[in-house]
Residue, then its C-alpha position, 0 to 999 in steps of 0.5 A: m839545842i833541842i831539835p823538836i820532832t813532830a809526828l810529820d817528821i816521824i812519818d817522813i822518816v818511816l816513808v824514806a826508810l820504806i822507799l830505801f828498803q824497797l830499793y835495796k830489795l830491787i838491787r841486792g845481789t846485782t851489779v847495780f848495788s855496787i854502783f849505788i854504794a859508790v854514788f852514796l859514798i860520793y854524796l856523803f863525801w860531798l855533804i862532809v866537805k860542804a859542812l866543812k866549807m871547803e868551797l872549791i871541792s864542794s862546788l866541783l862535787g855539787q856540779v858532778i852530782g847535779v849532772g849525775v842525776i840524769a846519768l843515774i836515771i840512765v844507769f838505773q833505768q831497768e831498776v826504775r822500770r822494775f820499781l814502777l812495775i812493782i807498784g803497778t802490778r804488785y799492789i793493784k788488783n782489780s783496778r783498786f789501789s790499796i795503801l795497806r798493800l803498799l806498806t805490807s804484804v797482806k794476802d787475801e784469805q783464800g784457801g785452795p787445797k784442791e788447786a794446790e793438790e793438782v799443782v803438787r801432783a803435776a810437779e811430782s810427776m814432772s820431777i819423776k819424768k824429768i820434764g822441765a817446768l815453770i809455774v807462776i802462781g799469782r797473789q795480788s799481782r796481775f799478769d796481763i803484761y806477762t801474757e804477751g807472747g804466750e797463749i791465753l787458756k783460762a782453763q781449770i787447774s789439773a795435773e794432767l793439763l799441766v804435765t801435757i803443757f810442759f811435755r817435751n815437743t808440745p807447742l806450749h812447753d816452752g816458757a811459763v804457765l801463769i796461774e791467776d785467780g785459781l785458773i791457768l791464765a796462759a802458757r808459753c809466756p816469756l818471763p823477765i830474767t834476773d840480773q843477779v850475779t850471785l846466783p849459783p852457776h848451775f841455775g839455768m834459764r828457768h831458775r833465772a826467769a823464776v827469780g826475775m819474775s819474783e823480783q817484779t811481782d809477789a808471785l810464788i814460782i815453781v821450777v822443775s829442772e829438766e836435767t835433775g828433776k829437782i823441784s825448786v820454789v822461788n818467793e820474793g827473789t829467794i829460791r829454795e832448792n830440792i823441795t819434796p812434793d810434801d814440802l811443796r804441798n805445805i808451802l802452797l797451803m801455808e802461803k794461801v796463794w789462791 
């Protein structure tokens, strides 16, 4: 028997695949991933026993799965919140929703060699002086919800200002600097911490906050370690360590974050 496949069936499959892929990106490397695999195996087992018409165990598992939906919402509440945050902040810019941004990683074609150079100069200076720093550079995401608890600046980007902000014992040195639309939007901003359990143990709170922010937004994050002075770049939940100033310059220009 040949099962007819229509265009709507193909669209349905593609949309489900995209949703599952986004869910995988959210929970990979976390303890929730193991829970998700266990739930998936239970559901698969239920489908098998249901197909084999094993009524008793099928009915029992059906009841467990029915009640388990509510339990899953409770267990995955952080991931559900994170997914909604991604939709609300990653794919909406200037109050305009774009289907293309939802399905792809389209970036505005804007150059920022001057701003990039200022950020590189600041990172290099802080690396030499071992001044800890956390710089978040936005793309499509909006940072309004992350400025709570911070100080709004809306200042021009300059290496001197960035170094001053992160200099030890200054009022704004704690937390992150948020850069949006080519301006320093805010400083001393608390960031969400990742719950990944696979990160190296030598990563401090800055690195974990950088990974957490990259999981919830499409931002590119620069971290300068206070202990070693090494520069790291975090993008889409992935961290690159021990970046040189030249590497950082190339990344900023290539990614076109402005």
